[in-house]
N, C-alpha and C positions, 0 to 999 in steps of 0.2 A: 512461270519459271519453275523448274523442278526443285524440290526441297534440298536435293543433294547439291545443286548449283548454288542455291542460296546459302547453304551452310559453308561452302567453300569461300564465298564472298565475305561472309561474316568472319571467317578465320583470318581474312586479310584486313579486317577492321572496317569493312564497307557494309553499311546498313540501310542507306537511302540512295535514291537516284542522284541526289546532289553529290554525295560522297563518291559515288561511282563515276560521275561526270568529271570530277576533279582529280580522280586517281590516275596513276601512271599507266599509260597504254602498254609499256614494256612489261610491267608487273602482271597485267591482265593477260597478255599474250603468253607469258611464261607459265601462268596457271591454267589457262583455258585454250591455248593455241590460237588458231584463226578466229574462233568464236569470241575471244577476249576483245579483239578490236571491234567486232560487230556490236557487242554489248556496249562498249565505250561510246561508239558513234551514236547509237540510239539514245543512250542516257543523256547525251548533250542536247537532245531535243525535248527533254521532259524535265520538269522541275519538281523536286521534293516528293515524288511518289515513292511508294514502298518498292523494294527490290522485287517482290513477287509480281509486280506489274511490268517488269522489263520484257521487251519483245524478244522472242526467240524465232529465228527464221523458220519458215514452213518446211515440211518434208521435201527433200530433193533426192536425186539419184546421182550416183557416182559410177562412171564406167570407163572402159578403155577397149579399143579394138585394134586389130593388127592384120594387115595383109602380108602374108608370108612371102619370102623370096623364092620359095619352091613349094611343090606339092608334098604333103606329108601323108604317108600311108601307115607308118608305125604309130600305133595309138599310144604307146608309152611316151614317145616324143611329144605327141599332141598333148598328153596329160601334163607334161613338164611345162610346155609353152603356156597352157591354160593356167597352171599354178602360178607362173611368173606374172601373168597379167593380173591374176587375183591378188597376189601379194602387193602389187602396185596400187590396186584399187583399195585394198584394206588399209594400206599405209595412209592414203588420203582420207579415209574415214576417220582414222585415229587422229590425224592432224586437225580435223574439224570437230573432234570430240563427239562423234556420233556413231551409232550402230545401225545396221540395216537388217531387214527380215525377208526381203524378197529378192531372189536371184533371177536374172534374165540372161540366158546363154544363146548366142548366135554362132552358127557354124556355116561357112561357105565352102562348097566343094570346088574342085578344079575348074578352070576356065572351060575345059572341054565339056563339062556337064552343066555348068551354070546354075546349079541348084544348091540347096542347103536347108537348114531349118532354124527356127527361132522359138524357144520355149522358156517359160518361167516357172519357178517353184518357190513356195513360201516355206521358210524354215520354222522349226518349232519355237525358236526364240531368236531375238535379234542379236547380232554379234558383229565385231569388226576384226575377228581373228580368222586367218586363212584355214586353220585346222578345223574350225567349226563349219566353214562354208564350203570347202573343197569337196567333201563327200556328196553334198547336194549337187554340185556341178558335175561330178562323175555320174551320178544317177541320171541326170538329164542327158549327158553325152551318151552313155551306154544304152539308154532307152530309145533314143531317136536316131542315133548314128547308123547309116546304112553301109559303112565300110569304104566308101569312095574316098579318093585322095582329097585332103583338106588343104585349102589355100587361104582361108581367113578365119579368125576367131574374134569374137566380141563378148564381153561380159559387163553387165551393169548390176549394181546393187541399189535397191530402192526401198520404199517403205521405211525411211530413216527416222530416227528419233535421237534426242540428246542422250548421250551416254550417262547413265546413272549408276548407282550401286547395284551390282548384278544380283538377281535372285538366284541363289544357289540351291541346287537340288540336294535333298538329304542323302541321296545315294552317290553324290559326286565327290571326287577327291578335291577338296578345297585347296590343299597345298599344291597339287598338280595344276589347278586352274591359275593360281597366283604365279606359279613359275612360267606358265604360258604367257601371261600378260607381261611379266618381267622380261622374258626373252623378246617379245614383240617390241617393248620399249627400247631395249638395248639395240636391236636391229634398226629401229627407227632413228635412234641417235647416230648410229654409224652412217646410215644413208644420208641424213641431214648434213653430216660433217664432210663425208667423202664422195657423195653422189649416190643416186639410186641403184647404180649397177655395181656398187662396191661389195654388196653381199647378195649372192645368188645361190640357187640350189643346183646340186649336181644330179638330183633325181627327185621325182615327185614323192618318193618314199623316204628321202633322207632329209636331215635338218639342214639349216643354212650353212654355207661355207663362205669364207671371205676370199677364196680364190676366184678371181674374175675370169670369165671366158665369154666368147662370142657364141651365140646360139642362133636358132632359126629366126628369132625376132630381129637379129642384126644381119642376117644373110650370110652367116659363116658357120664355123664349126668350133667344137670345144677345143680349148688349147691343151 
């Protein structure tokens, strides 16, 4: 178990597996998300071990794909659809308290061509923020796209690890980074309360908006 996770358990007054097994599942879920329930379940199969021995699920991938209701030739529209898929996958990463470092992008062209491409790229550091991952997605898209009409998009994030205290660069704006995480948490809270489509983007270059609309993923048009 990571030292950061152990410290968070200690702050809850939990120091042994026995204490973890007898603790409130609701409290652990509030602190760790879905991972809290997994930790609690595993703890109930082990007696009196130290918290550092708690099992953490192995690396997994998170992904989403979509067959579009029409062919897309406008790449700005494709970028927006791709970003909305990425937002959804990153939301799931944050709910599981994990970050990912490898991106896998799949593009399927129109039924008339029956072709496409599938490529992956490893990021410089693991993340669960769309703003970190999206530029890599664009690099893959712009490098391998041949300009034909697009009918399907798929993205998955793998090489995952438990989210810990982030290693900040000396040249990075820490306040800006903290604001990015705070915004992501606010958006997550709204989606959990009102549904995942309660907050969408009007453009791949604009921040979130609470104005709901139907787009290519839903087979319609912007309201």
